[in-house]
Structure formats: C-alpha cells, structure tokens
C-alpha positions as CSV (number, residue, x, y, z in Angstrom):
1,X,62.6,-35.1,150.9
2,X,64.7,-36.0,153.9
3,X,63.5,-39.2,155.6
4,X,63.8,-38.3,159.3
5,X,62.6,-41.5,160.7
6,X,62.1,-45.2,159.8
7,X,60.4,-47.5,162.2
8,X,58.3,-50.7,161.9
9,X,58.4,-50.3,158.1
10,X,57.1,-46.9,158.2
11,X,59.0,-44.0,156.6
12,X,58.5,-40.6,158.2
13,X,59.6,-37.4,156.0
14,X,58.8,-33.8,155.1
15,X,59.2,-31.8,151.8
16,X,61.3,-28.7,152.1
17,X,58.7,-26.7,150.2
18,X,56.3,-27.4,153.1
19,X,58.5,-25.9,155.7
20,X,56.2,-22.6,155.7
21,X,53.4,-24.7,156.9
22,X,52.9,-25.7,160.7
23,X,55.2,-28.7,161.7
24,X,54.1,-32.1,160.1
25,X,55.4,-35.3,158.6
26,X,54.4,-37.4,155.7
27,X,54.2,-41.2,156.6
28,X,54.5,-43.9,154.1
29,X,54.3,-47.8,154.0
30,X,53.3,-50.3,151.3
31,X,52.0,-47.6,149.0
32,X,49.9,-45.8,151.5
33,X,50.7,-42.3,152.7
34,X,49.4,-40.0,155.5
35,X,50.1,-36.4,156.7
36,X,50.2,-35.8,160.4
37,X,50.6,-32.5,162.2
38,X,53.3,-32.9,164.8
39,X,52.3,-30.4,167.5
40,X,49.7,-31.1,168.3
41,X,49.6,-34.5,166.9
42,X,46.8,-35.0,164.5
43,X,45.8,-36.6,161.3
44,X,45.8,-34.1,158.3
45,X,44.9,-36.7,155.5
46,X,45.0,-40.4,154.8
47,X,45.4,-42.3,151.7
48,X,45.2,-46.1,152.4
49,X,46.1,-46.5,155.8
50,X,43.5,-48.5,158.0
51,X,42.4,-47.3,161.5
52,X,44.7,-49.7,163.5
53,X,47.8,-48.5,161.3
54,X,46.8,-44.9,162.0
55,X,46.7,-45.6,165.7
56,X,50.0,-47.2,165.5
57,X,51.5,-44.3,163.7
58,X,50.1,-41.7,166.2
59,X,51.9,-43.9,168.9
60,X,55.1,-43.6,167.1
61,X,54.7,-40.0,166.6
62,X,54.1,-39.5,170.4
63,X,57.2,-41.4,171.2
64,X,59.2,-39.4,168.7
65,X,57.5,-36.0,168.8
66,X,60.5,-34.1,170.1
67,X,62.9,-35.7,167.7
68,X,60.7,-34.9,164.8
69,X,60.2,-31.4,165.8
70,X,63.8,-30.7,166.2
71,X,64.4,-32.3,162.6
72,X,61.7,-29.7,161.4
73,X,63.4,-27.0,163.1
74,X,66.8,-27.9,161.8
75,X,65.4,-28.0,158.3
76,X,63.9,-24.6,158.7
77,X,67.1,-23.0,159.9
78,X,69.1,-24.6,157.2
79,X,66.6,-23.3,154.5
80,X,66.8,-19.8,155.9
81,X,70.7,-19.7,155.9
C-alpha cells in the first residue's frame, strides 16, 4: 500500500491488488476514507467525508493528477516485471 501523496492531512494511496482496475486512489484522513478515479477524476465511494472535504480532495486530485497517474503507471510496470 504505497502512499503516493500526503497533503493537508490527507493520505493518497493505492493497493497493488487494484492495479488491474482503472487508475484510482484511496484517500484517508481522521478515520474517513474515499476512493476516487483519477482519469477522469470522479468519486467512486465515500465513507465519512463531508461534501466540503470531498471538494477539497477533488481539487487536490486535479492539481496532482499527472503525478498520480505516473505513480500508478510506475506501479503497474513494476508489478509486470
């Protein structure tokens, strides 16, 4: 479970077992967790985050979308080696 980004108290990670799915990240903070698709950015599921927090997460994802996609692709390549 590599954490690929930490910002504003949020942790962004993905599970290696999920690498066969479309690119996405899991986001956690203060016991809450959500799953977001990366391209295009969209909420897959939410467990505990309020709407303002989800908007903030989406904003972070937009800012770091390319970095997150590169991290996803790198993890896929490493898994396939």
